[in-house]
C-alpha positions in Angstrom: -36.3 27.0 7.9 -39.1 26.5 5.6 -39.8 23.1 4.0 -37.2 21.4 1.4 -34.2 23.4 3.1 -32.2 20.9 4.8 -29.8 20.1 3.0 -28.1 16.9 4.4 -23.8 16.4 3.6 -22.2 12.9 3.9 -18.8 12.9 4.2 -16.0 15.4 4.4 -13.9 14.8 1.4 -13.4 16.8 -1.8 -17.2 16.2 -2.9 -19.1 17.2 0.4 -16.6 19.4 1.3 -17.1 21.6 -2.1 -20.5 21.2 -2.0 -20.7 22.4 1.5 -18.9 25.6 0.8 -20.4 26.1 -2.3 -23.7 26.1 -0.4 -22.8 28.1 2.3 -24.3 31.9 2.9 -27.7 30.2 1.0 -30.8 29.7 2.1 -30.2 26.7 2.9 -29.9 24.5 6.3 -26.9 22.7 5.7 -25.6 20.0 7.9 -22.0 17.8 7.1 -21.3 14.3 8.9 -18.3 12.7 8.8 -16.8 9.8 10.9 -13.8 12.0 11.0 -13.2 16.0 12.2 -11.2 16.5 9.3 -11.0 16.6 5.6 -8.0 14.7 4.5 -5.9 15.9 1.4 -5.8 12.4 -0.2 -3.2 13.0 -2.8 -0.4 13.7 -0.9 -1.3 11.0 1.6 1.8 8.9 0.3 4.3 11.5 1.3 3.1 10.8 4.8 3.5 7.1 4.2 6.9 7.5 3.4 8.4 10.1 5.7 8.2 13.8 4.0 5.3 15.2 5.6 3.0 15.2 8.9 -0.4 14.5 8.8 -1.2 17.6 10.2 0.1 19.5 7.2 -2.3 17.7 4.9 -5.5 17.8 7.0 -7.8 20.6 8.0 -10.5 20.5 10.8 -13.5 20.6 9.2 -15.1 23.2 11.7 -12.3 25.6 10.8 -12.8 25.5 7.3 -16.6 25.6 7.5 -16.5 28.0 10.1 -17.8 31.3 8.3 -20.6 30.3 6.8 -23.1 30.5 9.7 -25.8 28.4 7.4 -23.4 25.1 7.9 -23.2 22.7 10.7 -20.5 20.4 11.1 -21.4 16.8 13.3 -19.0 13.8 14.0 -20.7 10.6 13.5 -21.1 7.4 10.9 -23.7 7.2 9.4 -24.6 3.2 9.1 -27.9 3.3 7.7 -30.3 5.7 5.6 -34.3 5.9 6.1 -35.2 7.4 2.6 -38.9 6.9 3.1 -38.6 9.0 6.4 -35.8 10.8 4.8 -33.4 10.8 7.4 -29.8 8.9 7.9 -28.9 7.0 11.2 -26.1 6.9 12.7 -23.6 4.3 14.8 -24.1 4.2 18.7 -22.0 6.6 20.1 -21.9 9.0 23.7 -22.2 12.2 21.9 -26.0 12.8 21.3 -29.2 11.7 19.1 -28.7 9.2 16.6 -30.9 10.5 13.5 -30.5 13.6 11.6 -33.4 14.2 9.4 -32.5 16.2 5.8 -34.9 17.5 2.2 -32.0 16.4 0.3 -29.1 14.2 0.8 -25.8 14.1 -0.8 -23.8 11.0 -0.2 -20.2 11.4 -0.8 -18.4 9.0 1.8 -15.6 7.5 -0.3 -14.0 4.6 -1.0 -12.2 1.6 0.2 -9.2 -0.8 -0.4 -10.7 -3.4 -2.5 -8.7 -6.7 -2.4 -10.4 -8.9 -4.8 -12.0 -11.3 -2.8 -9.4 -11.6 -0.8 -10.3 -10.0 2.5 -7.3 -12.0 4.8 -4.7 -9.8 2.6 -5.8 -6.1 4.3 -4.0 -6.9 7.5 -0.7 -8.0 5.0 -0.7 -5.5 2.7 -1.9 -2.5 4.0 -3.5 0.2 1.2 -3.5 3.8 1.5 -7.0 5.6 2.3 -6.8 7.6 5.8 -4.4 8.9 8.3 -3.8 5.5 9.8 -3.1 3.8 6.8 -0.1 6.1 5.9 1.1 5.9 9.5 1.2 2.3 9.6 3.1 2.1 6.3 5.2 4.2 7.2 6.0 2.3 10.6 6.5 -0.7 8.5 8.7 0.5 6.0 11.0 2.2 8.2 10.9 -0.8 10.8 12.3 -2.7 7.5 15.4 -1.1 7.5 15.9 -1.6 11.5 14.8 -5.3 11.3 17.7 -5.6 8.2 20.3 -3.6 10.8 19.8 -6.2 13.4 19.6 -9.5 11.1 22.9 -11.6 10.9 21.1 -14.0 8.4 21.9 -12.8 4.9 18.7 -14.5 3.5 16.3 -12.9 6.1 17.8 -9.2 5.8 17.5 -9.6 2.1 13.8 -10.1 3.1 13.5 -7.6 5.1 15.3 -5.0 2.3 12.3 -6.4 -0.2 9.5 -4.0 -0.7 6.4 -5.1 -3.1 4.4 -2.3 -4.1 1.3 -4.3 -6.0 -0.4 -1.8 -8.2 0.8 0.4 -11.1 -1.4 3.2 -10.7 -0.5 6.8 -9.4 -0.7 5.6 -5.8 1.6 2.8 -6.6 4.3 4.6 -9.0 4.3 7.6 -6.3 4.7 5.4 -3.1 7.9 2.9 -5.4 9.1 5.9 -6.2 9.8 7.6 -2.7 10.6 4.5 -1.5 13.2 4.4 -4.0 14.5 7.8 -2.7 14.3 7.0 0.9 16.9 4.0 0.3 18.9 6.0 -2.1 19.1 9.3 -0.5 17.4 9.8 2.5 19.2 6.8 4.7 21.9 6.2 3.0 24.2 7.5 5.8 22.1 6.8 8.6 23.0 2.3 9.2 26.1 0.8 9.9 25.3 -2.9 9.2 23.5 -2.7 5.9 23.3 -0.2 3.3 20.0 1.3 2.3 20.4 1.8 -1.2 20.8 -2.3 -1.4 17.1 -2.4 -0.9 15.1 -4.6 -3.7 11.9 -2.2 -4.7 9.6 -4.1 -6.7 6.6 -2.7 -8.4 3.9 -5.4 -9.8 0.9 -4.3 -12.2 -1.4 -6.4 -13.6 -1.9 -4.6 -16.4 0.5 -4.3 -19.8 2.0 -1.1 -18.5 2.3 1.2 -15.5 0.1 4.5 -15.5 -2.1 3.0 -18.2 -4.4 6.0 -17.7 -1.8 8.1 -19.6 -0.3 7.9 -23.1 2.5 5.2 -23.4 5.0 7.3 -24.3 4.7 8.9 -20.8 4.3 5.4 -18.9 7.5 4.7 -20.6 9.1 7.6 -19.3 7.7 6.7 -15.7 9.3 3.6 -15.6 12.1 5.2 -16.9 12.2 7.8 -13.6 11.2 4.9 -11.7 14.7 2.4 -12.9 16.8 5.4 -11.8 15.5 5.3 -8.2 16.4 1.5 -8.2 12.3 0.8 -8.5 11.9 -2.4 -10.9 8.8 -2.9 -12.4 7.3 -5.9 -13.6 4.2 -7.1 -15.0 1.9 -9.9 -13.3 -0.5 -10.4 -10.9 -0.8 -11.1 -7.0 -1.8 -14.5 -6.1 -1.3 -15.0 -2.7 0.3 -13.2 0.5 1.5 -14.4 3.5 3.6 -13.2 6.6 7.3 -14.1 4.6 6.8 -13.8 1.1 4.1 -12.7 -2.1 3.5 -15.0 -4.9 2.6 -13.4 -8.2 1.2 -15.3 -11.3 3.6 -14.0 -14.5 4.1 -14.9 -18.0 6.6 -17.8 -17.1 4.3 -19.3 -14.5 4.5 -18.4 -10.4 7.4 -17.2 -8.4 7.6 -16.6 -4.6 9.4 -13.7 -3.9 10.6 -13.3 -0.2 9.7 -10.2 1.6 8.1 -8.9 5.0 6.9 -5.2 3.1 3.8 -5.4 0.8 2.0 -2.3 0.0 -0.9 -2.3 -1.6 -2.4 -0.1 -4.5 -3.6 -2.2 -6.5 -7.7 -1.2 -6.1 -10.8 0.4 -4.4 -14.3 -0.2 -3.5 -17.3 2.0 -2.6 -18.2 2.6 0.9 -20.3 0.3 2.1 -22.9 3.1 1.6 -23.4 2.4 -1.6 -24.8 -1.0 -0.5 -26.9 0.4 1.8 -28.3 2.5 -0.5 -29.0 -0.2 -2.8 -30.7 -2.0 -0.7 -33.0 1.3 0.7 -33.9 2.4 -2.9 -33.1 -0.2 -5.0 -30.5 1.5 -7.3 -27.6 -0.3 -9.4 -24.4 -1.0 -8.7 -21.2 -1.7 -10.8 -18.4 -4.1 -10.0 -16.4 -1.6 -8.1 -19.9 -1.3 -5.5 -20.3 2.4 -7.0 -23.9 3.4 -7.6 -24.9 3.9 -11.3 -26.0 7.5 -11.2 -28.3 9.4 -13.0 -26.6 12.4 -15.7 -27.6 14.8 -12.7 -25.9 12.6 -10.1 -29.5 11.7 -8.7 -30.7 7.9 -7.8 -33.1 7.0 -10.3 -36.4 7.5 -8.4 -35.0 9.7 -6.1 -34.2 13.1 -7.1 -33.4 13.8 -4.0 -30.5 11.9 -3.0 -27.3 12.9 -5.1 -23.9 10.7 -4.9 -20.9 11.8 -6.0 -17.0 11.4 -5.8 -15.5 7.8 -5.3 -19.2 6.7 -4.8 -20.4 7.2 -8.4 -20.5 5.5 -11.3 -20.7 8.7 -14.0 -20.7 7.6 -17.3 -23.1 9.2 -19.4 -20.4 11.8 -20.7 -17.8 9.5 -22.8 -19.4 5.9 -21.5 -16.6 5.3 -19.3 -17.0 5.8 -15.7 -14.7 8.9 -14.6 -12.0 8.6 -12.4 -11.7 8.7 -9.0 -9.9 11.4 -8.7 -10.3 14.9 -6.7 -11.0 16.8 -9.5 -13.6 15.0 -10.0 -15.1 14.7 -6.5 -14.2 19.2 -6.7 -16.2 19.5 -9.7 -19.8 17.1 -8.6 -19.7 18.9 -5.4 -19.7 22.7 -6.8 -22.5 21.1 -9.8 -25.0 20.1 -6.7 -24.5 23.2 -4.9 -25.3 25.1 -8.2 -28.2 22.9 -9.0 -29.7 23.3 -5.7 -29.2 26.9 -5.8 -30.9 26.6 -8.8 -28.4 28.0 -11.1 -28.4 25.3 -13.5 -30.3 22.3 -14.9 -28.2 20.9 -17.4 -26.5 17.5 -16.8 -23.2 17.5 -15.4 -20.4 17.5 -17.5 -16.7 16.8 -16.6 -13.9 19.6 -17.4 -10.8 17.5 -17.5 -8.1 19.9 -17.2 -5.3 16.7 -17.2 -3.7 14.2 -15.3 0.0 14.4 -13.3 1.7 11.8 -11.5 5.0 12.1 -9.4 7.5 9.7 -9.6 10.1 11.2 -7.3 12.7 14.1 -7.2 12.3 16.6 -10.2 10.6 13.7 -11.9 6.8 13.9 -13.4 4.4 12.7 -16.2 2.0 15.1 -17.1 -1.4 15.5 -19.8 -2.8 18.9 -19.5 -4.8 20.6 -22.0 -4.0 17.9 -24.5 0.1 18.7 -24.1 2.6 16.0 -23.2 5.8 16.3 -20.9 7.8 14.8 -18.5 10.9 15.3 -16.2 11.2 18.8 -14.1 8.6 20.9 -16.0 6.1 18.4 -15.1 6.8 18.0 -11.5 6.9 21.8 -11.1 3.6 21.9 -12.4 2.4 18.7 -9.5 4.3 21.0 -6.7 2.2 24.2 -8.1 -1.3 22.4 -8.6 -0.9 20.2 -5.3 -0.2 23.5 -3.3 -2.9 25.6 -5.2 -5.6 22.9 -4.1 -4.1 22.2 -0.3 -7.4 24.2 1.5 -6.0 25.8 4.2 -2.9 28.8 3.7 -1.9 27.8 6.7 -0.9 24.2 5.1 0.1 25.7 1.8 2.8 27.8 3.7 3.6 24.4 5.7 4.2 22.0 3.0 6.0 24.2 0.4 8.2 25.2 3.4 8.7 21.7 4.2 9.3 20.6 0.1 11.9 23.3 -0.4 13.8 22.0 2.8 13.3 18.2 1.8 14.6 19.3 -2.2 17.9 20.6 -0.8 18.7 18.3 2.4 17.1 15.4 0.7 16.2 14.8 4.0 12.8 13.1 5.5 12.1 14.5 8.7 8.8 13.2 9.7 10.3 9.3 9.7 9.0 9.0 12.7 8.1 5.1 14.0 4.6 5.5 16.0 2.2 3.0 16.8 2.1 -1.0 18.1 5.3 -2.6 17.5 7.2 0.5 17.4 10.3 -1.0 19.0 10.0 -4.5 17.3 10.2 -5.9 14.2 7.2 -4.8 12.1 4.0 -7.5 12.5 3.1 -9.2 9.7 -0.7 -10.2 10.2 
């Protein structure tokens, strides 16, 4: 392979995978490295967390997805450092072989992680939702809360077990809260003898003025009405404390303490630690969320051989505001960089915003698509179609579609399995 043709992609999420697929069957020697051997369809991760889908239905092995491209290879490993002068990345020590991978062009798309705003001690008490492990842990805590309430004889403690607090009123928080409402009102309604799951107290806290603030006020209000029908109460407030038995929230009237055993975090994300590595090695600037501030062509200033994509990138050249951390942005950035490397474009990146979608529950969603705004069943059907369309494998599309049809008519969530540590007892907090 001639010099300058080795492309290394870090991360097998939407940005990295779309870059690799778009560079398939080209004259480049492409290597994709990820610490997981699968691509995860994160938009449906909340359904794994609430028992609607199984992990394998929203994950696709990277080698299988890319196996038809003979110029693309996949390596399993975690990138921990980047030598920009020698043009190589360093992998964490393991037993799998070489620790260095050379490159001529580097594409960094390592995603994001949970952001607890300077309170990392909250993480074991209030899990976020970014990985399969996060989803199965949240599922375990939700289901164990109902099991613990069934065994509890003290009314106050039982009430605490049946109180669920979701922190963050963005799409993830709204989807989680809506799914919790469906679990309590439909899925589990005949399963217990000592408790009525429908009496669960589901609270969604948002620090801003309204939930889904990226949508219009009209659609935010429609989403709130849908949540209310599911038994979810939305509250304005900022969480100031979390412990094993309660959360403390600052509201307009002061601070309140809510007894709960289950807190779910959907309040913020920050870029992968690799963003800080790039800042240390190249001097590039980071924004407050730890994202790399990129050039109009998604490169780093002074390093045209390094591209940063997806949730790691702060791209504000188009509107003056950074693009949202959603899958369509990452997909388009991955495809754009591939076109640029293949010489098919030299213009700056431009995001084609096709709209926003968020689902609240059964036959309830909100949509802003091509200037049209609507909610309810039509928005929900569009949400279903789009998510089926963007699943990576045909097998997964069929599996998820079949599962959704079954769930719609039976109101059952067949993947509500309690697994992991503490599966036979009360859910530990911390």
